[in-house]
N, C-alpha and C positions, 0 to 999 in steps of 0.2 A: 394549253395553258389549265384547265381541268385538273389534271393530272398533276402538276404545281402544288393545283390549290389542296387534294388532297394527301399530297406529301407533308406540306407545311403543318396540317392540323396533324399528323402522326407523332404522339410523344416517342417515337425513336429516331427520327430523323429530328427531333429538336436535341435530344441526348444527342445523337451523333455529332451535328452543330458545336453542340455547346462542349464537346469534351475535346475538340478541334481547335474552337478559337480562345478557348477557356486555359485548357492543357496543355497543346501543342507550342504554339506561338513562345506562351513567358517560358517553356522548357527549353527554349535555344536561348532567351535572353540571360535567364538566370543559371545554366546550368555551369558556365565558366565560371562563373562568381561564387557558387555552392562549390566546387571544386575544390577554389582558393580556401574559401573558409575552412571547408572540411580539411584541408589537408596543415592547415594550422593549427584545428584543433585540435587532429591526429598528432602531431607534433608537442603541442602543450601538453594532452590527456599521456601520449605516453612517457615523456619527462615527467608531468606531475603521478604516475601510475608507479614509474619508477624509481621515486623519492618515497611516497607512501611504500614501497617494498622492502627499499631500505631502512626506512623509519622500521619498520615493523620486524626487522632481522635486528637492527640493532637494540629493542627493547627486548626481543627472544634471548640475544646475545648476554645483555645488561643481566637478565632474569637469571641466565643462566649464572654467570659467573656469583650470582646472591647465592643463588640454589647452596653450588658449593661453599660458598661464602660461611649461611647457614647451618652446613655439615658440620665444618671446622668450630661453630661454638657449642656443637652437643657437648664439648667437654665441659660446660657450664653449666647442663641440666645436673643437677649432683641429685642424687636421691637415695639417702640412707635411711632407713626406719631402726629404731630403738637407740640411734646415738644423738651425743649432746649437739646444739647449735656448732659450739666451738669446732667441733671433731671434724661434723658434715661442713666448715669454710676450711678448712685448715687442708690447702689443696698441697704444699709443702711436706707436712705429715703423711698423706695419701699415696704421692707419686714416690717420694724418697723409701719411707719404711715398707706402707703396703705395696708397693707399683701397681696403683690403682688409679684408675681415673672412672668418676662415676659408678664406684664401687662394685665395679668391674675390673678383672686382669688388665693390664695396657695392651696386651699382644692379643687377648679377646677383644679391646674397645677398637683396635687397629683392623683389624678380622673386619667387624661388624660395618667400619668404615670403609672399607675397600668393598665389600659386597652390597654397599647400600647406592651405588649409582653402577652402572657400565662403563662406564669411560674414565673409572676411579683404578688406575692401573697400581698404584702402590700409597701405601702411606707409613712414614715412619716419624716417631717421638724420640727428642734430644730431650734428656734428663739434664737439666740446668748445672745441676749440683757434682755431677762428674762426666757429663759426657756421654752416658752409655748411649748408643742409642737401641733402640725397638723399630724393630719393622715388621708388614707385612707387606705382601705381594701379589699379585691376582694369579700367577701362574709361578708361584714357589720357587722363584729362583735366588739364589745367593746374591750377596750385597759384599759389595766392596766398598768400604766405609774413606776409606782414604781416598777415593774419588768425589766423594761428596761435599758439594762448594759451599760446605754448614756456616762457618768462617763468614764468606763473605756475603750470604744471604741475613745471617745475624746482624751482621755490622749494619746490614741497610733497612735491618729492621728495627735500629736501637732508639731510631732518632721517634719515630713513632710504638712503642712496645704495645700499647694496646690495642692497634688496630691490625688486620689483615693485611698481608703483602700477598703480592703477584707478579710472580718469574715469568719473567720471559719466556718463547720455544726454545727446546735446547733437546739434548736426547740424555735419555737414563740411562750412560754406559755406564755405570755405577754399579748397577744390576748386569749380573753375569750373563753374556751372551747377549745383552739389548741393545739395538741402537735406535729404539721405538721416539718417536717424537713426542714431548711432553710440554707441557707448562707446569709450573707448581704454585701451587697456593698454601702460602706459611699463616699461623694464629700463634701467639704466645698465651700459656697458661699460667694466669697471673694468681696468686692468692692475695684474697680480699678477707684473709681474717687476721684480728690484730688490729694495730693503729695501721693509719693511712701514714706512707711514707713520699717523697719527692720522687722519686723515684720506684716505679710498679717493682713489686718481687717477683720476678720471671722465675717457674719454678720448673718448665720445660717448653718445648716449639714442638707445634704437628705442623707436618709436611704432607701434604696432600699431590700427585703426580698426576694429571690429567692428561689424557690421550685428545691429543690434536686432531683424530679423526671426527670429536664431538664439534669441529666446526663443517663438517663434509652435510648435518643433516640442514645447517641453515644454507651451507651454498649450495646445496640443491634447490630451495627454493626461488630460488631468482636465474632464468634462463639467461646462462651468457654464452656470447659469441666467441672463437677462437682467438681473440685479439681482445676480450674485455677484460678486466680485473677485478678482484675484491681482495680487498686487505683489511687488514684490523690491523691498528698503530696505537701504540699507550703513547702519554703525554712527554716519554721521552725518547719517542719516535723508534722502540724498539719494535718491527711486526713479527705479528703473532701468528698469521699464515697468511698464505696470499694461492689462489686458483692456478698460477702461473709456476710455480716451485717456488723454490730457496732465493728471493731476491733480496738484495743490499738494500740498505735506504735512498741511497742515493741514485739508483737505478729507477726504485718505485718514484722519487721525488721529479728525475726527469722527465717520465714518463708521462704525471701528473700535471707539467706544464704544457703537455701539446694543445695544439688547439683544434685539432683532430678527434680530440676525445670528449665526451660532456661529463663532468666529474660531479659526483653525488656525494655527500657525506651527511654520517649523523652522529654523536655524541654518546659515547659507552661511557655513562658516571664512573661506574666500577672500576676501570681502570685509567681512567684519567685521559681517556684517548677519544679517537674516530675509527667508524667502518668505512672507508670509504671504496664506492663504485664506479670504476672510468668504463662509459662506455663508448665503442667508435661510430660515432655519427654515421659514417659511410654507412657501416652494418646495419644501424637502427634502422634509418630513415631508406633504404634501396628498397624497398616493398611499396613504399608511398609511392616512386613515380612511376611504377610498372601499374600501378591501381590506378592511378590520374590516367593512363592513358586504356583502362581497359575501363573507367567511369565513363570516356567520352565515345568509344566504341560503343557501350551498353546504353547511352540515352540513342546514339545514332539507330540499332535496333529497335530499340522499346517506341521511339515514334513513329518509326512505320508500322511495327504492331498495335501500338496503342489506333491508329488507324484503321487499320486491317481489321481489325479484331475488336475494338471499341463496339462495333455498328451491332456484328455480332451477337457478343455477350449483353449489351446492353439489352435486345430484344429481347434473348432466349432466358435473364433471370429477371429482367423485369416483374411478371407477372409472379410466376410462383415464390418471389420472393417477398413479393407484396401479400401476397395468401399468407407466407408464413407469419410476416408483421402484425397482422391481424386477427391471427388464431395466439399472436404471445400476448396481445391485448385480452383477447378473452382468458386465456387462463390465469391473468395477471388480475382480472375482477375476482375470481375465486371459483370459476367453472371447470371442473377437471375430469367432465365427463365425454367431450367433444374431439373429436378426431379429425386430421388433415389426409385427405384423401390421395393414396401415394399413385402419381402417373406415368413414372420412370425409372430408370435403375441408375442412372448417374447421380452425380453426387449434390443434386438437388430433391430427387428421389432418397438417396439414402440420408441427408440433412430431415425429410421430412419424419423418415423412420425414424430416427433417432431423436426429432421431436416428439413422437407420439410416445416411443419407450420413453421420454423423461418424464411428460404427467404421467402415464402408466404406474413407473415407480415412483413417483411424486407421491400419488394417492395410496401406493402401497406402504410406502414408507409413515405416512402420515398415520396410515391406523393402525402400523407394527408399534410405532414410538407411542400413541396413545397404547396400545395394551402394555406397553413395556413399562409405561408410566405409572400405570396401575397394580402391575405385578412388582413393579419396585417397590413403593408403597406399602403392598401389603408383606413384600420382605421385611422391610423395614419394621411394621408393625409385632409380625411375628419376634421376633428378633428380642424386640423391645419387653416382649411380654417373658421371654425365655429369659432374661436376664432376672424379671420383676420376681420371675415366682420362686427360685431357691433363696432368693434373697432376702422376701420377705418371709422362707421358713426357718434360714437364720437367725432374723431379728426376730423372732418368734421367741423360736427356743431358746434365746441370751434369755429375753423378757420372763419368762419360765423358770429360765435357773438362777435368775438373780431374783427371782418369790421367793426358790426354797430357799436362797443363801438368807435372806433379808428374815425365813421364818426358821433358820437355826439348820433346815436340813441338809446339811452337807453334803450326804451321801449322793444325796437323791440331785443336788447339784453333779454333782460330779460325774454323775450318769449323763446327765443332761449334757455336760460338756462335752465329754466323752462321744455320745453320739453326735452331737453338731460337725464336732470334728471329723467322725468316718461320714458324715453326709457330705460334707465340703470335698472330702477326697474321693469318694464317690461320684457326685455329681459332676467332678471337673471333666470334661469329654475334649478338652483339647491335647491330652496324652496319653499313648500308650506304654511308657515306661520310664519307671520312678525308681530313684536310689532306694537302695537296700535301706538308707534309716528311715526312710519315709514310712516304706510296705511295713519293717517293723512297728513302727511309731504308730501306725494303726492297727496293727495287730494287736496292739497294749491297750489303746482305746475300746476294740471292740472286747478283748478278756476283762477288762474292769467289769464290764458291764453282765459279762457271764459269772464272775468270781460274786460279782453280789448278789446276781441273781441264785446262785445255788450255795448261800452263805460261804464263801469261800473254802467252798470244800475240793475245788481244782486250784491246781497251781501252774503259771507258763514260767520255761527257764530257757533263758538264749543264752548261748555259747558261742560268738564271732571269734572263729581264730584269728590270733595278731598280723596275718600277713592278708584279711582281707580286709578292703576298704569298704567304707559304709557308702561310698560315693557310686557304685559300680551301678548300674539299671539293672534290672529285672524287669518282668511283666508286673502291671498295675493287677491287684487281687487278684493275685495264687497263691498266699499263703491264707488266707480269712479264710478260704472254703475247704481247704485240706483241714487246719484246726477246728473248723465247726464239727466234719466227720469225726474227727477224733473225740469230741466231744459228748456229740450224739451215738454214735456208733462204740465208740469203744469204752468212755468213763461213766456214763450214766448209769451203767447194769452195773460197777461195782462201790455205785453213791461216791466214791471219791478217786482221785489220782493225780496224776504230773501230766501237763505236754510239754516237750522239749524240743527245741530246735537249735539246728547245731548250722554252723554255716563256715566251707573251710574251703581252699584253692586245691583242685585236685587239676595239675600240668596247666592246660589253657582255658579251664572248666572253672564253676563256681558252683561247687554243689552244697546242696540247703536238702538239710533233712528234719524232718517233721515227725518224733513218735511221741506214743503214749505208753503206760501202761497198761492197758485195760484189758479187756475180754481174749481180741486176739481174735483170729477166723482160721477156719480150716481151710483144709489143703484144695476142696473143692471150689469152696467159697473164695478163696485169694485167686487162684485159677482162672474162674468164670470173670473177676475183674482186670486183670491183667489181660483179659483176653479182649474184652469191651473195650478198652482202651487203643487196639489198634484194627479194632475189626469195627466199620461203620453201621452193618448189621446186625450185630451182636445185641442181644437184650441187657440192658444195664438199668440200673435203679443208683449208681453214684453218678448220676449228672454231674455231680460239682466237680469231681474227678478227671471226667471224660473231658469238661468243656474246659478247665486248667490244661491240660494235656494238650487238645487241637489247636489252643491259643499259643502255647509256647511251640509247638512243631511249625505253627503257620506263622509264626515273627520269625526264629530262629532257624527251621531248617528239621528235616528230620532225624538228623543225629541228636536231637534236643528231645527234651519230656518230662515225663514223670515215672517211675516205677512205683511199686507197691512192693510190701515184706511185711508178713507176718506170721507168728504163732502161738495155736490156740492156749487162752490162758494166761500168757504171758505177756502180747500186746502187737503195736502195729505200726511200722515207718515206712515213711515216705518220701521217696528221693526227688529232686528237682533238680534240673543239670542246666546251667544258661554259659552264652561265652562272655569270657573276661574280652575287655575291650580293649583295642592294639595303645 
C-alpha cells in the first residue's frame, strides 16, 4: 500500500498513465476514421496537384507559342537611320527593291531568326510580288519548293491576314533528306505606309518551322505511367503532340471517354485549344491501398512501442529537458555567460553541447557584428571624404579660372583649365587603360602649360597613321613622363625645339614613337639607360622611363615595353609598343 502511494506521487507514473489512457485508447478509435479521411484527402490532393501541374504546363506552352509569335513580329521592328519616315515604313520598297527586312538582307534576317532559338529548325520568307522563296535552315539542307504547301497555308491566312497562324504537326519533308516532325508558325509582313485600305497590303509571309522536340521539356514535368497520355489539341481537333505516339483524333476521343481514366484539361489560348492529360485511375491510386494497410500495421506497432518505450523515455528525458528549458529562459533574459553541464554523450548530451556552442557563437557574433558596423561606418566616411576632396579641388580651380576670365586673363584661364583637365585625368583611380585619344588629349593639356611657361619655344607635333584607331587602349599616363624627359633633358639646353609623336600599326602591335631634336646622348649614357630598364639592381636616374617600362611589361607581358635610341647633338627617340586588341 505504501509502495502504491509512492508511485502515485511520481511524475513518471503520472506521465505513463496519462500517455496510455489519453493517447492509446483514442488512437485505436480514431485510427480508422483518420485513414479514411487521409485517403480522401490524398485523392483530392493528388487530383488537385495534377490539375495544377497541367495548368502550369499549359501556361508554359502558351508562353512558348507567344515567344515564337514575338519572334515573328521582329519584322516590324524597323531601325533605319538617316532615312525619311516614308522610306522607313515602305515595306514594299524594302522587300521588293532592297530585298531587306529591318535594314537587313532577308537571308541574314532569316539566319538571325533560325539561331535565335534552339528549336527553330528553319525559316523561310515568301515574297508576295513574285512568290520568290528566301530560306535558312539550321543544317544547311536544300529546299524542294514544290513540296511546300505555301498556297494552302496562305489560303488559310487570307481570312485574318494581320494575325499569326499556326499549322499543326507535320513532316518537313520539303527539306532534302528530312522527316523531322515540326509545326509551323506564319505571319504576314504588311506594308503600313500610305493610305489605309480595306484589305491589308501583304508584302510577304514569314514561316517558322519549330521542332516538336520542344514539347518534351514540358512532357518531362509530369511523371506519366505507361497507360497515361498527355495531348495538345487545337480548336479544330488537330493533335500537335502526344506521348503515346502518332494517334488519330478518333483514337484520342474514344480513350478520353474511358471511365477508368481521369481527364484533366487546361486551355491554350494561342492555338484556341487545350492541353489534356488522361491519367489511369488504378495506376494513380494503387499505392494508396498498400499505404492504408501499412498505416494500420504501423498503428498497431506504434501502440505497443508507445506502451513499452513511453515510460522509459519519459523518465530519461524529463529531467535534462527541463534543465535545458530553464537555461533557455536565462538566455532569453540576456545572460549569455552561463553554460549547462554536459553529463552524457547521447543525443541529450549533444543537444546540450550544441546549445552551449550556440550561446558562445551568439555572443561572438554580437561582438563581431558591433565591430563590423563600426568599421563599415568608418569606411563609408572615408569614401565620402575621398569624393569630397577632388570635387572641392575641381570647384576651386574652376572659381579661379572664371576669375581669370573675368579679369580678361585668358591665357591664365586656359592654363587653369588645362591643369583641371589633367587633375581629373590623373586622380581617376578607376582605370589602368585608356584610349589613345584620351592620352593624347591629356598630353596636349600638359604641353599647353609647358609652351606658355617657356614662351612657346617648344612645339608638339602629333602624327597618327590612317590605319590606327584612336579608340585602341594603351597604358594610362605612359606618354607624359617621356615628353617631360624630352623637354627637361633634351630641349632646355638648346632653348627651343620640337617634340614629335608618331603612332603606327606594326603587324599586331601599336608602335608609338616620341622623339625630339635636342642635345641627344652619347653612347655610354644610352647603354646605361637601356641597361637600367631591364636590370632591377642597375642604378638609374631615369625614374620616369623605368616606371613606364615596368608598368607596360607588368600589364602586357615581357614582349612589350619601351626602348631608347639617341645620337649626340641630333636628338633622342623612345619607342613604346602595345598589343592591338582583337
